[in-house]
C-alpha positions as CSV (number, residue, x, y, z in Angstrom):
1,M,-36.3,82.0,115.4
2,L,-33.2,80.9,114.6
3,K,-32.6,76.6,114.6
4,A,-30.1,75.2,113.5
5,I,-31.1,72.7,110.5
6,L,-31.9,69.4,112.2
7,S,-33.2,70.9,115.5
8,R,-36.3,72.2,116.5
9,R,-33.8,74.8,119.2
10,D,-34.2,78.5,119.2
11,I,-30.0,79.0,119.4
12,S,-31.2,82.9,120.5
13,K,-32.7,81.0,123.1
14,S,-29.9,78.8,123.4
15,G,-27.5,80.5,126.5
16,E,-23.6,79.4,126.5
17,Y,-24.1,79.4,122.6
18,Y,-25.4,82.9,122.2
19,S,-23.8,84.2,124.8
20,Y,-21.5,83.1,122.4
21,I,-22.2,84.5,118.9
22,C,-25.1,87.1,119.6
23,D,-22.1,89.9,119.5
24,L,-21.1,88.6,115.6
25,L,-25.5,88.4,114.6
26,A,-25.5,92.3,115.6
27,C,-23.2,92.7,113.7
28,G,-24.4,94.1,109.8
29,D,-22.2,92.8,107.6
30,V,-22.4,88.6,109.4
31,R,-26.2,89.4,108.4
32,E,-26.1,90.2,104.8
33,L,-24.8,86.6,104.9
34,Q,-28.4,85.8,104.3
35,N,-28.6,88.2,100.7
36,H,-26.3,85.1,99.7
37,T,-26.6,81.9,98.6
38,H,-24.4,79.4,99.3
39,H,-25.5,75.6,99.6
40,I,-28.8,75.0,97.4
41,G,-32.2,75.9,98.9
42,T,-29.7,77.9,102.0
43,S,-28.6,81.1,101.9
44,R,-24.8,81.9,103.2
45,L,-25.9,82.4,106.8
46,Q,-27.9,80.2,107.9
47,H,-25.4,77.6,106.6
48,S,-23.2,79.3,109.1
49,L,-25.3,79.4,112.1
50,N,-25.5,75.3,110.8
51,V,-22.1,75.1,111.2
52,S,-21.9,76.4,114.7
53,Y,-24.1,74.9,116.4
54,Y,-22.7,71.7,115.3
55,N,-19.5,72.7,116.0
56,F,-20.3,74.7,118.9
57,R,-21.7,70.9,120.0
58,L,-19.2,68.7,119.8
59,C,-16.2,70.6,121.3
60,K,-18.8,71.2,124.1
61,L,-18.9,67.3,124.3
62,L,-15.0,66.7,122.8
63,R,-14.1,69.1,125.9
64,L,-12.6,71.3,123.4
65,D,-12.6,74.9,122.8
66,A,-17.1,75.7,122.1
67,R,-16.4,79.4,122.3
68,A,-14.4,79.6,119.7
69,A,-15.4,76.7,117.6
70,A,-18.9,78.9,117.8
71,R,-17.2,82.1,116.9
72,A,-15.2,79.9,114.8
73,G,-18.6,78.4,112.8
74,L,-19.9,81.5,112.2
75,L,-17.3,83.3,110.5
76,H,-16.0,80.2,108.5
77,D,-17.3,82.2,104.8
78,L,-17.0,84.9,105.7
79,F,-17.2,86.4,102.1
80,F,-19.8,88.6,99.7
81,Y,-19.2,87.5,96.8
82,D,-21.3,84.6,94.8
83,R,-18.8,81.7,93.7
84,K,-19.5,80.5,90.3
85,T,-19.5,84.5,88.6
86,H,-16.7,85.3,90.6
87,E,-13.3,85.4,88.1
88,R,-10.7,85.4,90.2
89,I,-11.6,82.9,92.8
90,Q,-14.1,81.6,91.1
91,N,-11.8,77.9,90.4
92,R,-9.5,78.4,93.6
93,H,-12.8,78.5,95.1
94,P,-12.5,75.9,97.8
95,A,-8.8,76.8,98.6
96,E,-9.2,81.3,98.6
97,H,-12.5,81.5,100.2
98,A,-11.3,80.9,103.7
99,K,-8.2,83.5,103.7
100,I,-11.1,85.6,102.3
101,A,-13.3,84.7,105.3
102,L,-10.7,85.3,107.8
103,Y,-9.4,89.3,106.4
104,N,-13.2,89.8,106.8
105,A,-13.6,88.3,110.1
106,S,-10.7,89.1,111.9
107,M,-11.4,93.0,110.0
108,R,-14.5,93.4,111.7
109,F,-13.7,90.9,115.3
110,P,-10.8,90.2,117.9
111,I,-10.6,87.0,116.4
112,N,-8.1,84.5,119.1
113,E,-5.2,82.2,117.2
114,I,-7.4,78.8,117.7
115,E,-10.7,80.5,115.5
116,G,-7.8,82.2,113.4
117,D,-6.6,78.3,112.3
118,M,-9.9,76.8,112.8
119,I,-11.6,79.2,109.8
120,L,-8.3,79.5,107.6
121,N,-7.8,75.2,107.7
122,H,-12.0,74.5,107.9
123,M,-11.8,73.0,104.3
124,W,-8.6,71.0,105.0
125,P,-7.3,69.1,102.8
126,M,-8.1,71.3,99.7
127,T,-6.1,74.2,101.9
128,P,-2.0,73.4,101.8
129,H,-1.5,74.1,106.0
130,L,-2.8,71.2,108.0
131,P,-4.8,72.7,110.9
132,R,-2.6,72.8,113.8
133,H,-5.4,72.7,116.2
134,A,-8.1,70.0,117.3
135,E,-11.5,72.0,117.2
136,T,-9.9,73.1,113.2
137,F,-10.8,68.4,112.1
138,V,-13.5,68.5,113.8
139,I,-14.7,72.1,112.3
140,T,-14.0,70.2,108.6
141,L,-16.3,67.2,109.3
142,V,-19.4,69.9,110.8
143,D,-18.5,72.1,107.7
144,K,-18.8,68.8,105.4
145,F,-21.9,68.0,107.4
146,C,-24.0,70.4,107.0
147,A,-23.8,70.5,103.5
148,L,-24.6,67.5,102.9
149,T,-27.5,68.1,105.0
150,E,-29.1,71.2,103.6
151,L,-28.1,69.4,99.9
152,S,-30.7,66.3,101.6
153,A,-33.3,68.3,102.8
154,Y,-33.4,70.7,99.4
155,L,-33.8,66.7,98.0
156,C,-36.8,66.1,99.8
157,R,-38.1,70.1,99.5
158,L,-38.0,69.1,96.1
159,A,-39.1,65.4,95.1
160,G,-42.1,66.4,98.1
161,S,-43.1,69.5,95.6
162,K,-42.6,67.6,92.9
163,M,-45.4,64.9,94.7
164,K,-47.3,67.5,95.5
165,K,-47.7,67.8,91.7
166,S,-47.9,64.8,90.2
167,E,-50.6,64.5,93.6
168,K,-52.3,66.3,91.5
169,A,-52.4,65.4,87.9
170,M,-53.4,62.0,88.5
171,P,-54.9,61.1,91.9
172,L,-53.3,58.4,93.7
173,K,-55.8,55.1,94.4
174,R,-55.4,53.0,97.6
175,F,-53.5,50.1,97.5
176,G,-54.4,47.1,99.6
177,R,-55.7,44.1,100.0
178,K,-59.5,43.4,98.8
179,R,-61.5,41.9,102.2
180,R,-62.9,38.3,101.3
181,K,-66.6,38.7,102.4
182,A,-67.4,36.0,105.0
183,R,-69.4,33.0,103.8
C-alpha cells in the first residue's frame, strides 16, 4: 500500500492523483529511490511521495496546476548518491541537487515548464533563481513541511522505543488518588 505520511489513504486508489503519477512509479529509477535514505528514517521515495501527494492536494485547493504539482513532487529529489558522502556535492547539496534532479527527470520523462521550475527551484531561497510559478512556491513550503513531519515521526518512533525499553526495565506504577474509606 502506498501512502503519504499523516494520511491513511492508499495513494494507488486515489483516482485523479494516481493517474498523474502511475507512469513515474512504473519507472525503475524512481522505484530505486526506495534504496536511498533521505531524511532520518525516511527513504527518498517515501519523502517524494509525501511531497507529491500534499503538493497535489494544496495546488488543487488553490486552483493551480495539480498535475504538474503531483509529478514534480515525485521527481524533485531524483538523484542517486548519498548526499552526506558524495565529495563533489557535499557542501553545496541544497542548491545543487535540484539541478541534478531536473537533469535526471528530463532524461527519463517529458517535463513541462512548470514542472521544471518546481524541480529546479524547490529549495528556494537556497537556489539562485526566484521561482517563476506559484506552484514552485507551494512545493517549497510543502517540501519543508514534509521534512519536518518526517523528522517528527522519526523522533516519536525513537521516543516510543526508548519508552518501551524503560517500561521493561522498571514497570510504571499506577498513579492516582487513594480512595478514602467511607465513614
